[in-house]
LUMMARTOR-160891 format. One line per field, with one value per residue (C-alpha): residue in one letter; x, y, z; chain; residue number from 1. Coordinates in Angstrom, 3 decimals. Example, Ala and Ser with C-alpha at 12.3 -4.5 7.8 and 13.67 -1.06 7.14 Angstrom:
<zados>
resn: [A  S] .
x: [12.300  13.670] .
y: [-4.500  -1.060] .
z: [7.800  7.140] .
chain: [A  A] .
resi: [1  2] .
</zados>
This chain:
<zados>
resn: [X  X  X  X  X  X  X  X  X  X  X  X  X  X  X  X  X  X  X  X  X  X  X  X  X  X  X  X  X  X  X  X  X  X  X  X  X  X  X  X  X  X  X  X  X  X  X  X  X  X  X  X  X  X  X  X  X  X  X  X  X  X  X  X  X  X  X  X  X  X  X  X  X  X  X  X  X  X  X  X  X  X  X  X  X  X  X  X  X  X  X  X  X  X  X  X  X  X  X  X  X  X  X  X  X  X  X  X  X  X  X  X  X  X  X  X  X  X  X  X  X  X  X  X  X  X  X  X  X  X  X  X  X  X  X  X  X  X  X  X  X  X  X  X  X  X  X  X  X  X  X  X  X  X  X  X  X  X  X  X  X  X  X  X  X  X  X  X  X  X  X  X  X  X  X  X  X  X  X  X  X  X  X  X  X  X  X  X  X  X  X  X  X  X  X  X  X  X  X  X  X  X  X  X  X  X  X  X  X  X  X  X  X  X  X  X  X  X  X  X  X  X  X  X  X  X  X  X  X  X  X  X  X  X  X  X  X  X  X  X  X  X  X  X  X  X  X  X  X  X  X  X  X  X  X  X  X  X  X  X  X  X  X  X  X  X  X  X  X  X  X  X  X  X  X  X  X  X  X  X  X  X  X  X  X  X  X  X  X  X  X  X  X  X  X  X  X  X  X  X  X  X  X  X  X  X  X  X  X  X  X  X  X  X  X  X  X  X  X  X  X  X  X  X  X  X  X  X  X  X  X  X  X  X  X  X  X  X  X  X  X  X  X  X  X  X  X  X  X  X  X  X  X  X  X  X  X  X  X  X  X  X  X  X  X  X  X  X  X  X  X  X  X  X  X  X  X  X  X  X  X  X  X  X  X  X  X  X  X  X  X  X  X  X  X  X  X  X  X  X  X  X  X  X  X  X  X  X  X  X  X  X  X  X  X  X  X  X  X  X  X  X  X  X  X  X  X  X  X  X  X  X  X  X  X  X  X  X  X  X  X  X  X  X  X  X  X  X  X  X  X  X  X  X  X  X  X  X  X  X  X  X  X  X  X  X  X  X  X  X  X  X  X  X  X  X  X  X  X  X  X  X  X  X  X  X  X  X  X  X  X  X  X  X  X  X  X  X  X  X  X  X  X  X  X  X  X  X  X  X  X  X  X  X  X  X  X  X  X  X  X  X  X  X  X  X  X  X  X  X  X  X  X  X  X  X  X  X  X  X  X  X  X  X  X  X  X  X  X  X  X  X  X  X  X  X  X  X  X  X  X  X  X  X  X  X  X  X  X  X  X  X  X  X  X  X  X  X  X  X  X  X  X  X  X  X  X  X  X  X  X  X  X  X  X  X  X  X  X  X  X  X  X  X  X  X  X  X  X  X  X  X  X  X] .
x: [85.189  82.947  84.717  84.019  80.807  79.671  82.373  80.322  77.063  78.337  79.695  76.184  74.255  76.324  76.767  74.915  71.868  71.129  68.694  67.027  66.411  69.031  68.480  70.741  69.209  65.660  66.933  68.965  66.072  63.703  66.529  66.702  62.953  62.301  65.050  63.337  60.525  62.131  63.437  59.823  59.023  61.689  61.509  57.541  58.471  61.442  61.779  64.542  66.111  67.207  66.308  62.966  63.205  65.131  66.377  68.813  70.879  73.579  72.512  75.407  76.373  79.310  80.675  83.362  85.746  88.941  90.587  91.861  93.076  96.221  96.572  94.757  95.442  92.044  89.964  91.791  91.088  87.575  87.046  88.512  86.193  83.388  84.390  84.627  81.432  79.185  78.135  78.456  82.214  83.941  86.085  89.400  87.565  90.540  89.039  85.218  83.489  84.520  80.545  79.676  78.510  81.680  82.224  85.175  86.748  87.437  89.645  87.066  86.877  84.183  83.177  80.287  78.016  74.203  71.986  72.231  73.370  72.421  74.683  76.985  79.793  79.110  81.494  82.566  84.195  87.124  87.853  91.743  90.216  87.496  90.034  89.225  88.323  85.402  83.982  84.667  82.690  79.616  79.917  80.070  76.981  75.093  76.477  74.715  71.401  71.064  70.059  71.031  69.893  68.496  66.527  64.315  60.569  60.080  63.355  61.698  61.192  64.684  66.858  65.519  67.117  68.014  67.027  68.036  71.847  72.167  74.050  71.635  71.492  72.568  69.076  68.688  71.189  68.203  65.257  62.883  62.465  58.573  58.139  56.227  59.904  61.762  61.915  60.187  62.129  61.909  65.405  65.633  67.411  70.666  72.469  75.781  75.367  77.825  75.044  74.233  75.364  77.249  75.517  77.443  77.046  76.723  76.986  76.854  78.765  81.226  79.783  76.328  74.449  72.399  70.989  70.494  69.033  65.484  65.924  69.067  71.907  75.197  75.977  75.822  79.696  81.161  80.914  84.227  83.169  80.049  77.589  76.012  72.867  74.672  75.605  72.599  70.784  73.043  72.330  68.653  68.568  70.892  69.248  72.900  71.500  74.276  72.216  71.400  71.491  71.192  67.515  65.056  66.040  63.263  60.175  60.850  58.712  55.400  55.696  53.916  50.694  51.459  49.330  47.114  46.660  48.540  51.385  54.419  57.068  59.864  62.492  65.499  66.964  70.244  72.934  76.785  78.766  80.390  76.908  74.155  70.572  66.948  64.358  60.856  58.567  61.821  61.459  64.757  66.021  63.448  59.540  56.772  53.786  51.178  48.125  45.748  45.783  42.569  41.605  43.120  46.753  46.092  45.749  48.852  49.420  50.228  53.506  55.225  57.012  60.681  60.069  61.040  63.837  62.623  61.355  63.007  62.632  59.567  60.554  60.469  64.232  64.261  63.000  61.213  59.128  58.051  60.112  57.682  58.617  55.795  55.892  53.252  51.804  52.611  55.373  53.084  49.621  46.871  45.574  41.957  42.164  45.620  46.288  46.288  49.843  50.063  51.242  51.121  51.748  52.964  55.416  56.790  59.374  60.511  63.093  64.695  66.860  68.571  67.629  65.683  67.145  68.957  69.075  72.436  71.695  70.872  73.078  72.987  76.430  77.467  78.726  78.341  80.309  79.556  78.467  78.437  78.620  80.902  82.351  82.811  84.297  84.990  82.952  80.476  82.177  80.640  80.420  79.065  76.018  77.701  80.154  78.688  79.394  76.274  73.682  71.326  71.966  71.082  71.288  68.418  69.470  71.569  70.860  74.687  75.745  76.835  75.419  76.800  77.527  78.284  78.911  80.910  82.282  85.606  86.715  90.047  92.606  92.432  90.218  89.474  90.043  86.550  87.186  84.743  85.511  86.213  85.315  86.593  84.433  86.040  83.917  86.011  83.552  79.883  80.077  78.088  79.230  77.501  77.159  76.774  76.063  75.813  73.061  71.902  68.778  66.698  63.352  60.149  61.053  60.294  63.349  63.168  65.998  66.487  67.558  68.228  69.097  69.592  68.955  70.670  70.917  69.631  69.437  68.928  68.011  69.361  68.282  70.711  69.650  73.095  74.425  71.209  69.357  65.610  64.221  65.174  63.514  64.042  64.414  61.655  61.540  59.722  57.107  59.782  60.427  63.752  66.245  68.126  65.636  65.561  62.867  61.822  62.420  60.242  60.816  58.820  61.047  58.781  61.628  65.003  67.338  71.582  72.644  71.535  73.200  72.423  73.386  73.583  74.372  75.705  75.968  76.888  78.749  75.308  74.369  74.376  73.085  72.565  71.691  71.104  69.538  69.167  66.861  65.347  61.644  58.683  56.485  53.811  56.307  56.164  52.379  51.903  54.904  55.120  58.138  59.750  59.598  59.240  61.839  59.852  62.683  65.313  68.803  70.874  74.104  76.262  78.447  78.462  82.039  80.158  78.662  82.211  84.187  81.469  81.833  85.654  86.570  88.807  86.500  84.687  81.825  79.325  76.128  72.715  71.485  68.351  66.898  64.327  65.471  68.052  71.912  72.299  75.596  76.417  79.515  81.116  82.426  84.156  80.739  77.585  76.240  74.414  72.150  72.614  70.251  69.906  72.727  70.805  71.899  71.593  74.219  76.608  76.402  76.788  80.155  81.763  81.279  83.366  85.786  85.929  89.489  88.953  91.127  88.802  86.252  88.212  88.621  85.451  84.703  87.821  86.266  82.736  84.425  86.483  82.886  81.131  83.469  82.980] .
y: [-62.242  -64.128  -62.688  -59.233  -59.709  -60.053  -57.447  -54.816  -56.138  -55.370  -52.123  -50.887  -52.478  -50.268  -47.069  -44.360  -42.582  -39.366  -38.276  -35.158  -35.098  -36.086  -39.370  -38.049  -34.871  -36.466  -38.985  -35.801  -33.492  -36.845  -37.391  -33.645  -33.751  -36.843  -35.556  -32.270  -33.750  -36.259  -32.984  -31.256  -34.381  -34.853  -31.557  -31.897  -35.721  -34.565  -33.619  -32.793  -34.460  -31.921  -32.915  -31.118  -30.836  -26.832  -27.793  -30.989  -28.086  -25.862  -22.292  -20.633  -21.814  -22.858  -26.095  -26.056  -29.344  -31.161  -33.791  -36.571  -39.029  -39.578  -38.295  -35.048  -34.726  -35.721  -34.474  -31.163  -31.497  -32.167  -29.068  -26.959  -28.297  -27.388  -23.938  -23.042  -23.481  -23.263  -20.329  -22.776  -23.251  -25.665  -23.807  -25.085  -25.670  -23.433  -20.503  -20.227  -20.306  -23.320  -24.023  -24.216  -27.410  -29.127  -32.439  -34.791  -36.462  -40.139  -43.150  -46.469  -49.235  -47.849  -44.379  -43.475  -40.454  -39.427  -36.970  -33.243  -31.402  -34.107  -33.248  -30.845  -33.210  -34.738  -37.755  -38.781  -41.877  -42.549  -46.178  -46.276  -48.184  -44.671  -41.852  -40.524  -37.208  -38.177  -40.361  -37.494  -35.489  -37.561  -38.011  -34.137  -33.696  -35.882  -33.737  -30.850  -32.312  -34.465  -37.866  -40.524  -39.743  -43.385  -42.557  -40.310  -41.068  -40.934  -42.413  -45.362  -43.620  -43.072  -46.225  -49.281  -51.225  -54.973  -56.205  -59.716  -58.554  -56.576  -58.055  -59.359  -56.666  -53.849  -52.964  -50.661  -48.074  -48.036  -47.730  -44.712  -41.349  -41.137  -37.971  -35.996  -36.597  -34.677  -31.271  -30.295  -28.227  -28.442  -30.246  -32.999  -36.600  -36.177  -39.496  -37.636  -36.527  -36.842  -38.594  -41.003  -45.024  -46.727  -49.480  -51.815  -50.702  -53.277  -56.336  -59.689  -60.407  -57.859  -58.596  -57.905  -54.329  -53.748  -50.398  -49.361  -46.437  -46.776  -48.288  -47.605  -50.178  -48.016  -48.472  -45.359  -44.105  -43.290  -39.901  -37.947  -33.911  -31.829  -31.900  -28.832  -30.137  -30.311  -27.433  -25.524  -27.907  -26.366  -22.861  -23.552  -25.742  -22.581  -19.914  -18.399  -15.078  -12.576  -9.897  -12.503  -10.952  -12.702  -12.617  -14.983  -17.161  -17.567  -19.923  -23.253  -24.640  -26.601  -30.492  -33.238  -33.995  -36.154  -39.119  -36.754  -34.672  -31.740  -29.844  -27.978  -25.557  -23.994  -21.275  -21.072  -18.345  -17.552  -16.191  -16.152  -17.242  -14.204  -11.947  -13.698  -12.630  -11.433  -14.247  -13.144  -16.579  -18.755  -22.468  -24.095  -20.959  -22.317  -21.460  -24.020  -23.589  -26.005  -26.328  -28.463  -30.427  -31.212  -34.357  -33.961  -33.118  -35.572  -38.585  -40.731  -42.688  -46.296  -48.287  -51.567  -52.594  -54.616  -57.764  -60.583  -62.955  -66.163  -69.190  -72.596  -74.656  -76.916  -78.865  -83.062  -84.098  -83.496  -81.737  -78.947  -76.439  -72.858  -70.910  -67.192  -63.962  -61.485  -57.901  -55.850  -52.087  -50.356  -48.425  -46.575  -47.382  -45.983  -43.154  -41.512  -40.798  -42.315  -44.439  -48.391  -49.445  -50.862  -54.171  -57.806  -58.653  -62.140  -63.492  -66.715  -68.070  -71.448  -73.040  -76.820  -79.456  -80.717  -82.954  -86.541  -88.285  -87.435  -88.454  -88.358  -85.244  -83.536  -80.822  -79.423  -77.220  -77.818  -81.280  -82.538  -79.481  -79.141  -82.349  -82.761  -79.099  -77.472  -74.132  -73.253  -70.070  -69.666  -66.998  -68.450  -69.093  -71.355  -69.261  -69.796  -67.924  -67.049  -65.254  -63.554  -59.884  -59.662  -62.301  -63.858  -64.474  -68.011  -70.674  -73.239  -76.550  -75.133  -71.947  -71.457  -73.671  -73.146  -71.447  -70.632  -67.249  -65.071  -61.529  -58.726  -58.265  -59.251  -59.807  -57.838  -60.264  -57.643  -55.761  -52.031  -50.308  -50.734  -54.628  -55.187  -57.383  -54.620  -54.967  -54.418  -53.764  -55.594  -52.891  -54.009  -55.816  -57.343  -60.714  -63.479  -67.238  -70.461  -73.758  -76.577  -80.486  -82.974  -85.903  -88.938  -89.283  -87.612  -86.367  -85.715  -84.942  -81.323  -79.426  -77.474  -74.959  -71.526  -68.547  -65.074  -62.156  -57.926  -55.245  -55.831  -59.053  -61.968  -65.746  -68.049  -71.650  -73.701  -77.278  -78.979  -82.140  -83.157  -79.463  -77.628  -75.648  -77.576  -74.875  -71.910  -70.019  -66.867  -66.799  -63.505  -62.175  -63.635  -61.902  -61.419  -57.486  -58.339  -59.223  -61.107  -63.404  -66.888  -67.608  -70.860  -72.252  -75.239  -76.333  -78.838  -81.137  -82.788  -83.542  -85.450  -83.164  -84.163  -81.218  -78.108  -75.201  -72.026  -68.657  -65.366  -62.107  -59.122  -56.014  -53.898  -53.592  -54.222  -57.216  -61.008  -63.748  -66.943  -70.792  -73.088  -76.786  -78.106  -81.157  -82.953  -84.694  -86.231  -84.558  -83.602  -81.161  -78.504  -77.407  -73.760  -72.929  -69.039  -67.880  -69.221  -67.339  -69.728  -67.244  -67.832  -68.938  -70.054  -68.662  -71.056  -70.234  -73.324  -71.694  -69.038  -68.061  -66.962  -63.900  -63.323  -63.307  -60.412  -58.500  -58.922  -56.715  -54.255  -50.851  -48.570  -50.439  -50.767  -52.425  -50.897  -51.640  -53.716  -56.764  -58.053  -56.867  -58.388  -56.795  -54.330  -52.485  -48.994  -47.099  -44.449  -41.245  -38.366  -36.138  -38.686  -42.285  -44.047  -46.874  -49.099  -51.493  -55.135  -57.217  -60.229  -63.186  -65.969  -63.814  -63.090  -66.926  -68.678  -70.251  -68.147  -65.224  -67.024  -67.904  -64.346  -62.588  -60.367  -57.731  -57.211  -56.107  -53.932  -52.146  -51.730  -49.985  -48.000  -46.546  -46.248  -43.914  -41.707  -41.257  -40.400  -37.613  -35.815] .
z: [-129.547  -127.331  -124.088  -126.020  -126.575  -122.849  -121.273  -123.932  -122.736  -119.037  -119.897  -121.627  -118.444  -116.098  -117.854  -115.620  -115.853  -115.706  -113.484  -113.363  -109.260  -107.453  -104.679  -102.321  -101.945  -101.483  -98.883  -97.267  -97.263  -95.816  -93.064  -91.749  -92.098  -89.951  -87.037  -87.162  -86.075  -83.610  -82.002  -81.864  -80.155  -77.682  -76.362  -75.851  -73.793  -72.172  -68.480  -66.834  -64.217  -60.923  -57.344  -56.313  -53.104  -52.741  -48.781  -50.819  -52.870  -51.964  -50.699  -51.336  -54.581  -52.636  -51.997  -49.605  -50.002  -48.447  -49.833  -48.287  -51.002  -52.152  -55.894  -56.204  -59.689  -61.095  -58.265  -58.976  -62.330  -62.125  -59.883  -61.977  -64.886  -63.244  -61.848  -65.174  -66.493  -63.083  -61.129  -58.185  -57.072  -55.177  -53.034  -50.625  -46.770  -45.456  -46.987  -46.220  -42.931  -41.050  -39.371  -43.608  -44.754  -46.781  -48.686  -47.616  -50.511  -48.634  -50.563  -50.778  -52.419  -54.856  -56.454  -55.380  -53.348  -52.364  -54.548  -53.351  -50.185  -47.157  -43.766  -42.595  -44.141  -47.160  -48.243  -51.520  -52.225  -54.604  -55.403  -56.426  -59.807  -60.575  -59.421  -63.043  -64.065  -65.544  -62.803  -60.509  -62.188  -62.433  -58.521  -57.738  -60.009  -57.682  -55.032  -56.787  -56.771  -59.722  -60.399  -62.846  -66.482  -67.412  -63.883  -65.503  -65.562  -69.240  -69.813  -71.527  -75.031  -75.270  -73.922  -73.246  -70.399  -70.868  -67.309  -68.271  -68.461  -65.572  -62.311  -59.390  -56.464  -59.230  -60.632  -58.123  -60.351  -63.523  -61.622  -62.081  -60.288  -59.756  -61.915  -59.218  -56.985  -60.316  -61.621  -64.900  -66.625  -70.488  -70.500  -73.404  -72.833  -72.829  -74.108  -72.999  -69.906  -67.370  -65.280  -68.102  -68.036  -71.242  -72.596  -70.553  -66.849  -64.566  -67.221  -66.260  -69.598  -70.600  -74.268  -73.063  -72.938  -70.110  -72.071  -75.782  -77.447  -78.695  -82.761  -82.723  -82.721  -81.716  -78.691  -76.089  -74.632  -71.779  -70.892  -70.573  -69.059  -68.861  -71.502  -72.258  -71.341  -68.183  -67.450  -68.783  -66.206  -62.993  -64.103  -64.170  -60.792  -59.013  -61.055  -62.474  -63.844  -64.235  -62.113  -59.152  -55.846  -52.384  -51.569  -53.523  -56.489  -58.796  -59.103  -60.206  -62.462  -61.015  -60.332  -61.866  -59.510  -56.356  -55.407  -53.244  -56.972  -55.780  -57.643  -56.001  -56.774  -54.814  -54.383  -52.356  -50.558  -51.730  -49.358  -49.977  -47.180  -46.591  -47.472  -46.035  -47.137  -45.381  -47.002  -45.460  -45.117  -45.391  -44.085  -44.118  -46.258  -48.895  -49.830  -51.403  -52.647  -53.757  -55.763  -56.642  -60.372  -62.451  -63.246  -66.781  -64.897  -62.108  -65.120  -65.579  -68.823  -68.040  -68.487  -68.847  -65.926  -67.434  -68.682  -65.998  -66.886  -69.350  -67.839  -68.214  -71.407  -70.974  -73.489  -71.552  -71.387  -75.280  -78.355  -78.920  -76.298  -75.104  -72.624  -71.228  -69.220  -68.604  -67.451  -65.378  -66.294  -63.077  -63.903  -63.289  -63.248  -65.222  -62.934  -64.129  -67.494  -68.172  -71.012  -70.778  -71.369  -75.302  -76.115  -74.357  -70.814  -71.781  -74.447  -75.144  -77.826  -78.947  -77.431  -77.599  -74.989  -77.534  -80.577  -78.602  -82.321  -85.166  -88.587  -90.885  -92.377  -89.236  -87.495  -84.406  -84.966  -80.941  -80.306  -83.626  -85.113  -88.221  -89.600  -92.987  -94.295  -96.165  -95.686  -99.138  -99.144  -95.345  -94.298  -92.291  -88.739  -85.717  -82.898  -79.210  -78.028  -74.458  -76.432  -79.137  -80.623  -82.895  -83.416  -81.128  -77.624  -77.667  -79.569  -80.146  -78.730  -75.470  -74.886  -74.787  -77.484  -80.976  -84.169  -87.399  -88.348  -91.155  -90.873  -91.656  -88.089  -86.858  -83.140  -82.190  -80.358  -77.976  -75.219  -75.480  -72.549  -70.947  -70.608  -73.711  -76.640  -79.671  -82.569  -86.368  -89.230  -92.784  -95.738  -98.618  -99.539  -99.074  -97.520  -99.523  -98.094  -98.931  -97.078  -98.767  -98.542  -100.759  -100.525  -101.445  -103.173  -100.408  -101.251  -100.003  -96.805  -94.356  -93.831  -90.268  -89.724  -87.328  -89.329  -87.680  -89.996  -89.057  -91.255  -94.683  -94.403  -96.874  -97.035  -100.102  -100.110  -103.004  -103.961  -106.731  -109.137  -110.331  -110.410  -111.496  -109.314  -109.363  -106.095  -104.380  -101.722  -99.849  -95.848  -94.898  -91.407  -89.368  -86.532  -84.046  -83.766  -82.474  -84.933  -83.019  -82.022  -83.913  -87.311  -87.846  -91.563  -92.843  -97.043  -98.159  -100.666  -103.038  -105.499  -105.249  -104.945  -104.944  -102.656  -100.772  -100.009  -97.643  -99.127  -96.699  -97.831  -95.175  -96.704  -93.800  -90.338  -88.543  -91.083  -89.921  -90.860  -88.431  -88.851  -86.603  -86.198  -89.932  -89.499  -92.004  -90.532  -91.604  -94.515  -91.929  -90.251  -92.754  -91.942  -91.815  -93.653  -93.651  -93.387  -96.815  -100.426  -103.441  -105.836  -109.642  -112.190  -110.471  -111.262  -113.015  -110.940  -110.458  -107.569  -105.127  -106.485  -109.432  -107.415  -105.425  -109.311  -110.005  -106.093  -106.384  -109.465  -108.179  -108.578  -106.001  -107.043  -103.664  -103.137  -102.563  -99.513  -99.522  -97.319  -100.198  -104.077  -105.572  -105.083  -107.513  -108.194  -107.545  -109.430  -107.091  -108.866  -107.171  -107.755  -107.577  -107.096  -109.826  -109.669  -112.678  -113.522  -112.323  -113.868  -115.560  -113.420  -116.173  -117.933  -114.970  -114.416  -117.193  -118.472  -120.925  -118.662  -116.181  -119.213  -119.944  -118.403  -115.301  -116.360  -118.678  -115.915  -114.444  -117.392  -117.495  -114.764  -115.012  -118.559  -116.568  -114.043  -116.767  -118.392  -115.451  -114.563  -118.069] .
chain: [A  A  A  A  A  A  A  A  A  A  A  A  A  A  A  A  A  A  A  A  A  A  A  A  A  A  A  A  A  A  A  A  A  A  A  A  A  A  A  A  A  A  A  A  A  A  A  A  A  A  A  A  A  A  A  A  A  A  A  A  A  A  A  A  A  A  A  A  A  A  A  A  A  A  A  A  A  A  A  A  A  A  A  A  A  A  A  A  A  A  A  A  A  A  A  A  A  A  A  A  A  A  A  A  A  A  A  A  A  A  A  A  A  A  A  A  A  A  A  A  A  A  A  A  A  A  A  A  A  A  A  A  A  A  A  A  A  A  A  A  A  A  A  A  A  A  A  A  A  A  A  A  A  A  A  A  A  A  A  A  A  A  A  A  A  A  A  A  A  A  A  A  A  A  A  A  A  A  A  A  A  A  A  A  A  A  A  A  A  A  A  A  A  A  A  A  A  A  A  A  A  A  A  A  A  A  A  A  A  A  A  A  A  A  A  A  A  A  A  A  A  A  A  A  A  A  A  A  A  A  A  A  A  A  A  A  A  A  A  A  A  A  A  A  A  A  A  A  A  A  A  A  A  A  A  A  A  A  A  A  A  A  A  A  A  A  A  A  A  A  A  A  A  A  A  A  A  A  A  A  A  A  A  A  A  A  A  A  A  A  A  A  A  A  A  A  A  A  A  A  A  A  A  A  A  A  A  A  A  A  A  A  A  A  A  A  A  A  A  A  A  A  A  A  A  A  A  A  A  A  A  A  A  A  A  A  A  A  A  A  A  A  A  A  A  A  A  A  A  A  A  A  A  A  A  A  A  A  A  A  A  A  A  A  A  A  A  A  A  A  A  A  A  A  A  A  A  A  A  A  A  A  A  A  A  A  A  A  A  A  A  A  A  A  A  A  A  A  A  A  A  A  A  A  A  A  A  A  A  A  A  A  A  A  A  A  A  A  A  A  A  A  A  A  A  A  A  A  A  A  A  A  A  A  A  A  A  A  A  A  A  A  A  A  A  A  A  A  A  A  A  A  A  A  A  A  A  A  A  A  A  A  A  A  A  A  A  A  A  A  A  A  A  A  A  A  A  A  A  A  A  A  A  A  A  A  A  A  A  A  A  A  A  A  A  A  A  A  A  A  A  A  A  A  A  A  A  A  A  A  A  A  A  A  A  A  A  A  A  A  A  A  A  A  A  A  A  A  A  A  A  A  A  A  A  A  A  A  A  A  A  A  A  A  A  A  A  A  A  A  A  A  A  A  A  A  A  A  A  A  A  A  A  A  A  A  A  A  A  A  A  A  A  A  A  A  A  A  A  A  A  A  A  A  A  A  A  A  A  A  A  A  A  A  A  A  A  A  A  A  A  A  A  A  A  A  A  A  A  A  A  A  A  A] .
resi: [1  2  3  4  5  6  7  8  9  10  11  12  13  14  15  16  17  18  19  20  21  22  23  24  25  26  27  28  29  30  31  32  33  34  35  36  37  38  39  40  41  42  43  44  45  46  47  48  49  50  51  52  53  54  55  56  57  58  59  60  61  62  63  64  65  66  67  68  69  70  71  72  73  74  75  76  77  78  79  80  81  82  83  84  85  86  87  88  89  90  91  92  93  94  95  96  97  98  99  100  101  102  103  104  105  106  107  108  109  110  111  112  113  114  115  116  117  118  119  120  121  122  123  124  125  126  127  128  129  130  131  132  133  134  135  136  137  138  139  140  141  142  143  144  145  146  147  148  149  150  151  152  153  154  155  156  157  158  159  160  161  162  163  164  165  166  167  168  169  170  171  172  173  174  175  176  177  178  179  180  181  182  183  184  185  186  187  188  189  190  191  192  193  194  195  196  197  198  199  200  201  202  203  204  205  206  207  208  209  210  211  212  213  214  215  216  217  218  219  220  221  222  223  224  225  226  227  228  229  230  231  232  233  234  235  236  237  238  239  240  241  242  243  244  245  246  247  248  249  250  251  252  253  254  255  256  257  258  259  260  261  262  263  264  265  266  267  268  269  270  271  272  273  274  275  276  277  278  279  280  281  282  283  284  285  286  287  288  289  290  291  292  293  294  295  296  297  298  299  300  301  302  303  304  305  306  307  308  309  310  311  312  313  314  315  316  317  318  319  320  321  322  323  324  325  326  327  328  329  330  331  332  333  334  335  336  337  338  339  340  341  342  343  344  345  346  347  348  349  350  351  352  353  354  355  356  357  358  359  360  361  362  363  364  365  366  367  368  369  370  371  372  373  374  375  376  377  378  379  380  381  382  383  384  385  386  387  388  389  390  391  392  393  394  395  396  397  398  399  400  401  402  403  404  405  406  407  408  409  410  411  412  413  414  415  416  417  418  419  420  421  422  423  424  425  426  427  428  429  430  431  432  433  434  435  436  437  438  439  440  441  442  443  444  445  446  447  448  449  450  451  452  453  454  455  456  457  458  459  460  461  462  463  464  465  466  467  468  469  470  471  472  473  474  475  476  477  478  479  480  481  482  483  484  485  486  487  488  489  490  491  492  493  494  495  496  497  498  499  500  501  502  503  504  505  506  507  508  509  510  511  512  513  514  515  516  517  518  519  520  521  522  523  524  525  526  527  528  529  530  531  532  533  534  535  536  537  538  539  540  541  542  543  544  545  546  547  548  549  550  551  552  553  554  555  556  557  558  559  560  561  562  563  564  565  566  567  568  569  570  571  572  573  574  575  576  577  578  579  580  581  582  583  584  585  586  587  588  589  590  591  592  593  594  595  596  597  598  599  600  601  602  603  604  605  606  607  608  609  610  611  612  613  614] .
</zados>
């Protein structure tokens, strides 16, 4: 009878409530408006990455070529791709005047080419490992006069370069082209451009990104073909008008002002190889106009250079210390009325060179493994920092050591085509895992530990006295703007307790919770505690499995994403989603509820789903 009463209470609590306004519609409208504003902003800010010097483009709009590579097929496919989409045609050299400048596809160990037309004979080097259509199209696009997309002077508004992860000697491929040397034709920044690297290009480690999208977590993928913007850039650079005739092309837009406070524009003499053209005032088939800039036009906002690598930890042999990095406001420097760089030029973060002394209950999770900590439902794992796919890139004690992590990610046993660890997401349920340790009459100590978590994740710390919760704390996101950084947690244990429990929850594929270096020290070490929030009226949850029983009910229930709010339950129907009231924790954790048949819970959800569709 009691079981039926508890089930009925759950049924009433979870009944969907009618809402006059659709939350999904509101969120959708906000997302559309936000995307529209971002698009407008990117159009205003973005500029194009074509070569400014019109002497280095192919004035005849024809690029003769020879192939000296054994495997012709990828090259011929790339040429067909270009010829079908632009007015610039790649034609076998045997079909045109032998005196015209031409390109040779030549075998080599690497794939590389120069930007624009440089010589009478120009080489595109093709390595055996990169003789594929996407890479060949990439190199051909360089020859036509285009720099890498991520080398644009305004790229820092769109992507972040992780210089510390770039292989030494390859930094040059990520350096920006000065703004006065780039064409400016109003094209937006293009993540999908054939000339944009993926997130792991030239990485020191196949799991570490060299580049990421600003304020987004998804990686940049390798392009496979010309994007729409790529095609438009060719049309504008080469003046691919339908009514284009031999003679002067249209003028380019004026460049940004150079160091002499002058701006230039140019045009080229379009001269088909079999027709010719007579253009007045042409020097090397190009005409250039210069104009003096105003002070406002000459003003340049300052921009930070990339961060230096982190210094070594300044701790003495063992214990805690700090490491530092810095950057300069010179990429470019502020000029005239330009704004100074916003933010700090130096950063520091905590580091550690192993514990000088360790107590009975202290654990670094390195050579000492998991110490006395019990992984109750086996959802936590011990992860090496140097092999991380998600979570902090270093551990606290040894930088390349181990820490504990809970996440929705599962590493595939096989590597993907790019040689990086592929990732599979377990979206079947929210991950809620517990680490706990029994302690013999320990009180009046400072519990110090390090934690990190991404969005839609949380961490609770519970203290028990004879299986009764005495205190409960919630970890707060610290001052670090980067979710992958470590925060320090401190809790003063004033009361006697016999067990401690760390409970982490990860709500989606980007969420994780990480723990490292759990130590008990003297009470005076708990000064300036500002990252832990004491929860009022701690719930009397006897074990973490209580929550697991509720969340494993076979239904279409999912969790609402939230970093600080209690977990809520959303019942999904065919037509809409309705969020229930927050279920009383003490009811869910009561011993009577645990005795209920789980089949009644499943039946409850089934009835709710049927009613929701009526």
